[in-house]
N, C-alpha and C positions, 0 to 999 in steps of 0.2 A: 289508594296511595298512602293515606295516613296509617292504615293498618299494616301495610308493608314496612313503612318506616319504623313503626313501633316494634314490630317483630325483629327488625334489623338491630334496633337499639338494644333489645333484650339479648340478642345474640352476642353483641359486643360486651355486655355486662357479664354474660356467662363465661366468656373467655377469660383466662387468667392473664396477668400482666405480661408474662413472658410469651405466652401463646399469641397474645395480641401483637407483641413486638415482632415475633417471627413471621406472623401473617403479613404485617406491613413491610417487613424486609423483602418478602417475595414480591409484593405489589410494586414497591419502589424500584426494585432491581429490574422488574419486567419493563418499566418505562425508561429507566436510566440507561441501561446497556445499549439499546438500539439508538437512543438519542445521542450517545457519544459518536456513533458512526454518522448520524445525520449531520451534526454540527461540523465534524471534521470534513465530510464530503463537500459541504457547502463552502467551507473555508478554502479547501484545495482548489476550488474554481478560480478564486482570485490569485492564489499562489501560482498556479500553472500559467496564468496570463502574465504575471510579473516575471516568471522565469523565461518565458518566450520573448518578452520585451527586453529583458536583460541582454539578449544576443543582438540587439539592434544598435548598441553603442552606449557609451557612458552618458551622453546628453539625454538620450531618450529615456534611459533608465532613471536618471535623476529627476527629470520632469514628471515621469509617471509615478515615482515614489512620493514626491511632494503632493501631487494631485490625489493619490490614494489616501495619504494621511489626512488631507483637508476634507476630502469628500466623506471619509469616515466620521470626522468630527462634526461636519455641518449637515450631513444627510443620513447616512446609514445608521449611526448611533441613535439619532432622533426617532427614526421610523421603528427601529428595533425596540426602543424603550416604550414608545407609545403602544405598539402592538401587545406589549406585556399586560396591558389592562384587560385583555381578553382572558388571561389566566384567572383573574378574579371573577369576571362576569360570566364567562362560559363555564368555568369550573364549578362555581357555586350553583348555577342554574342546573347543570347536569346532575349534580349531587342531590338537588332538591326534587328531581324528577320533572322539571319544567324544560323538557328537551326541545320543545319548539322555539324556546328563546335563544338557543345556540345559533340557529340560522339567522335570526333577527339581529343579534348582537354582532355576528361576523359580517353580515352585509353592511350594517351601519359602520363598522370599523373600516371596512374596505373603502367605502365612500369617504370617510374622514381622512384616512391615510393618503388617498389619492389627491384630496384637496391640499394636504400639506406638501405633497410633492411639487406643486406648482411654484410656490415661492422659492423652494430649494433649487428648482431648475433655473430660475432667473439668476440666483446667486452664482450658480456654477457657470452660467454663460459668461459672466464677467470675472471669472476666476483669474485669468491672466492679468487683467488690469489691477485687481486687488493685490496680486503678488508683486507686481512692479511697484505699486504704491507703498508697500511695506519694505521695499528695498531688496527684493530678490533679483537675481540675475535675469535680464530680459529674455535671453534665449531659453533658459530653463522655464521661465514663466509662460512663454508661448507654447512650449511643448506640454506643460502641465495644464494650461487652459484648453488646449485642443483635446487632451485626454478627458478632462472634466466635462466638456461639452458632449462628447460621444457617450460618456458614462451616464448622462441623463436618461438614456434608453434603458438603463438598469433600474432606475428608481421605481418606476411604476410596477413592473413585475415583482420587484423586491417587496414593495408594500403589500401587494396581494398575497405573495408567498408567506410573509410573516403572519398575516391574519389567518390564512388557511392552516398553517402549522399549529397555531394556538388552538384553533377550532378542533383539529384532530387530536392534539396532545391532551386536551382537557377531557377527552373521551377515552383516553388510553389507547388510541388507534395509532401506534407508533410504527408498525411495520410498513404501511403505505408510504410514510415519509422516508423511511430507510431505503425502500426500493426506488422511489422517485428521485431521491438525492443521488443515489449511486448511478442511476441511468443518466441523470442530467450531467454528472461528472464525466461519464463515458462519452456523452454527446459533446461536451465542451472541448475536450482535448483535441480531437481532429478538426473541429470547426475553428477553434482558435488558431491552430497551426495553418490551416488553409487561408484564413483571413489575414494573418500577420505575414506569412512568408510566401504563400503561393500567389495570393492576390496583391501582395506588397502594400497592405494598408497600414502597416506599422502599429503604433500603439492605439490608433483609432480602431483597427481591427480587433485588438485585444479587448477593448471596451465593448465593442459590438458583440463579441463572442460571449462575454459575461451576460449581457442583456438577453441574447438568444437562449442561453442556458437557463436563465431564470424563467423566461417564458415557457420553455420546454417543461421545466419542473412544475410550473403553475398549471399548465394544460394537463399533465399527468394527474395531479391532485384533483383538479376539477372533474376529470373523467371518473375518478374513484368516488368522489363525493356525490356525483350525479347518478351513478349507476350501482353503487354498492348498497346492499341491503343493510349494512351496519349503520348507514346514515339516513335510513328511511324516516326516522322520527326527528332528526335534527337538520333536515335538508335546508340548504341556504336558498332563500327566495325573497323577493321584494314584497313587502307588505306595508300597511299603514303604520305599523309599530316601529319601522326602521328609523325614521327621523327622530322620534322621541328617544330611541336607544342611543343615538349619536350624542345626546347630552350626557347620558350616563357614561358613555365611553370616554368622553373628554374629561369628566370628573376624575377618572382613574388614570387616563392616558397622560395627562400633563405631569402629575407627580411621578408617574412611572418613567417618563422620559427624562425628567430632571434627575431622578435617582440613578438611572443608567449613565446619562451623559456626564454628570459630575465625576463619576468614577472613571469613565472612559477617557475624559479629557485630561485627567491628572497624569496619565502615562505619557500623553503627547507633550504636555508642558514640561515634564521631567526630561524628555528627550531634547526639547528645545533648550532647556537650561544647561544641559550637558555641553552644548555647543559653545557656551560662554566661558567654560572653564579653561585653565591652562592645559595645553596639549589636547585640544578639542577632538582631534581625529581619534585618539585612543579612547577618550572618555565616551564619546558618542558611539563608537563602534561597540565597546563592551556593554554599555548600558542598553544599546539596541538589541544585542544578543540576549541579554538577561530578560528584557521585556518580551522578546520573541519566545524564549523558553517558557516564561510565565504565561503568555497568552496561549501557547499550545497546550500547556497543562490545564489551563482554565476550562477547556472544553469538557474535561471529565467532571469537575465539580459543578459546572453549569448544567450538565445533563442530570446529575443527581438533584440539583436545584429545581429543574423543570419537573422532575418526578415528585419532589416534595411539594411544589406548588400545586400540582394536579391533585395529589392525594389529600392535601390539607383543604383545598377549596371544595373538592367533592364531599368530604366528610362534614365540613361546616355547613354546606348547603343541605346535606342530609340530616343535619341536627345531631351529629355524633362527635361531640368535642373530645371524648376519650380517644376515639380512633384518630382524630386529627393530631392529638398530642403524640400518639404512638407512631404516626407517620413521620413526625418531626424527629423523634428519637431514632427511628430506623434510618432516616436520611443522614443523621449525624454519625451513626455507627459506620455507614458506608463511607462517608467523607473521611473519618478518622483512618479507616483501613486504607483508603486511597492515598492520603497524604503520607502515611508511614512508608508505603511502597515508593512513592514519588521522591520523597526527601532522602530515603536511604539510597536509592539508585543514583540520585544527583551527587550525594556526598562521596559515594564509592567511586564514581566516575569523574570527580572534579579535577583530577590530575591530567586527564586526557580529553575532557569535554571541549576545551578551547580549540583543539585541532580539527574539530568538525566544522569550525567556522573560519579559522585562520591558521597560517603557518608561522605567524609572527610570535616569537617567544614572549614578547611583552604583553600581547593580547591574551595568550594562554595563561600566563602567570596572574594577570589581573583578574581574569575570570575565575581562576582558582581561589583567589582571595575573597571574591564576592559570593562564592558558592554558599557559605553558611547563611549570609543575609538573604540570598535568593531562596534558600530552603525555608527560612522563616516566613517569607512572603507566600510561598506555596501552601504552608500550613494555614495561614490566615485566610488565604483565598478560598481554600476548601471549606472552612467553617462559615465564612461570611457569605459565600455563594449559596449555601443551603439556607441560611437565615434570610437572605434576600428572597429566595424562593418562597419561604414561609410568609414573608411580607406581602408578596404578590398574591399568594393564595388566600391570605386573610383579608386583603383589601386595605392594609395600612401603608400603602406606598408613600403617602404624604409624610409619615414619620421616617420612612427610609430615606426620603429626599433630605430631610433636616439632618439626619444622621450623617449622610454622605457629605453634605455641605460642611458640617462641623468637623468631621473626621479628617477630610482631605484639605480643606481650604482654611480652617482655623487652626488645625494642628499640623497636618502632614506637610503642606507646602511651606509654611513658615519655618518648620524644623529643617526641611530640606535646604532652604536658602541659607539659614544660619549655619548649619553644619557644613554645607558645601562651599560657601563663599566666605563667611566670616571666620569659621574655625578651620578653613582651608583643608577640609577632608575630601574635597573633590567629589568624584563619582560615588565614593562610599557614603559621603554625607547626604547626597541626593537620594541614594537608595535607602538610607536609614530614615529619611523623612517619609519616603513612600511606605516603608514598613510601619512607621509610627502611625500614619493615617489609616492603614489597613488594620492595625491592631486595635486602635480606638473604635473604628467602624465595627469590628467583630464584637468587642465587648459591649458596645451600645446596643447592637441588634440582639445580642444574647440577653441583655438585661430586659429589653422590651418583650422578648419572647417569653422569658421566665415570669414576668409580672403580668402577662396578658390573661384576662379572664376569658377562658375558652368557651365556657357556657354562654357568656354574654356575646362572644363573637359568633357562635352558632345561631343564637337567637336573632342577632342583627342581620346575619346573612339571609336567613329564611324570611325575616321581616321585610327586607328590601325586595326579595324576589316575589313574595306573595302579596305584599301590601304597598310596594313602591316607596318604602322609606328612603330617606336620604342615605345614600351608600356610605358616606363617611361620618354619619351621625353616631356619636358615642352613646 
């Protein structure tokens, strides 16, 4: 194994800088392009459920929308963030040639995530009472609470699915995820229609359909993992090393969750603040549309981010810091190309973009005014997503958590409140605050990446894998 690693290092040294960059561009693109389809397919599962619920009436739609927002904040974002720890653990172990550890880490992560699902489930059971307590309409609260209770069925398969996806992603096995996600979406649409309309289960049926689709996706991936020869050396199985691996998982999972949740929650807070502005219907509607566009766009840089995380963690685990740096530059090049296309399209279409969401001239014109600010957020999102992926691949999520805390809650949110309410800029002020937080986040992550000693990072990664060093020890 050591001889193979030495020969690989010599190969990297032999390649020129541009050749190395081109090689990494190919590898990053190979992971990123299918991941776009994976993330979009999984997102559409919830979108189709919401579309069908929308035909059941305004009350049902309102309650379901509120429940969706709160369950994202209190559950799905937490599990998504925690599962990101596997990008460090599995990615570096795979790069180091310790392939047996991937199955151990993944099994430990599944157990850990399922344990976290239990307190989240209890919180969702009392969702209606919590909403009434904070002053929400009782009728809407009951509908939201009912949807949240049935949505508990999605928590456990979602936790397993996130772990399995990181397990496959860190091995660059992206095609199985693409196929399973597409088949799960095809399964979801007729099942959701049957439960909502044919069996007349309403929004309860929509929640059940999401859970069944996640379980279907999990079963497909488990079949692949169990029977594919590509997973022979990394097979997931129970062993005596699983429980010690859970400690390592939580060391990375907690800051990973904090890192993701702090950013995710900011958008929800901005939406809530828009409801306190003069003319709240206009402000909330337009800002919600802007956030929808930003979130849809984010799936592309997130996919590049997943590729960057995989390549950086693999190369650090293999002891190739030069290749890890080349992977970072390759991902940034892709992100720059992506945001140039996205922002150009947005600005060219800004005069007609609003008509896709509303026939009200006031909404269309307001969205046109916010388009340049939205474009700036798309640019920052593209860069910070890649740098966040580098953080996950390198194992310094704890620094990423501090960055997000400072960027969004020490800079972004105060700026949004001051500009939106004190300076009376309304929704523009809130969006400027969000842009300020994203810009600060981007520059801080870029500074950390530039000043990181990659030789030391590679040594630390291999030291932890082979000698069980403290994973966040500097």
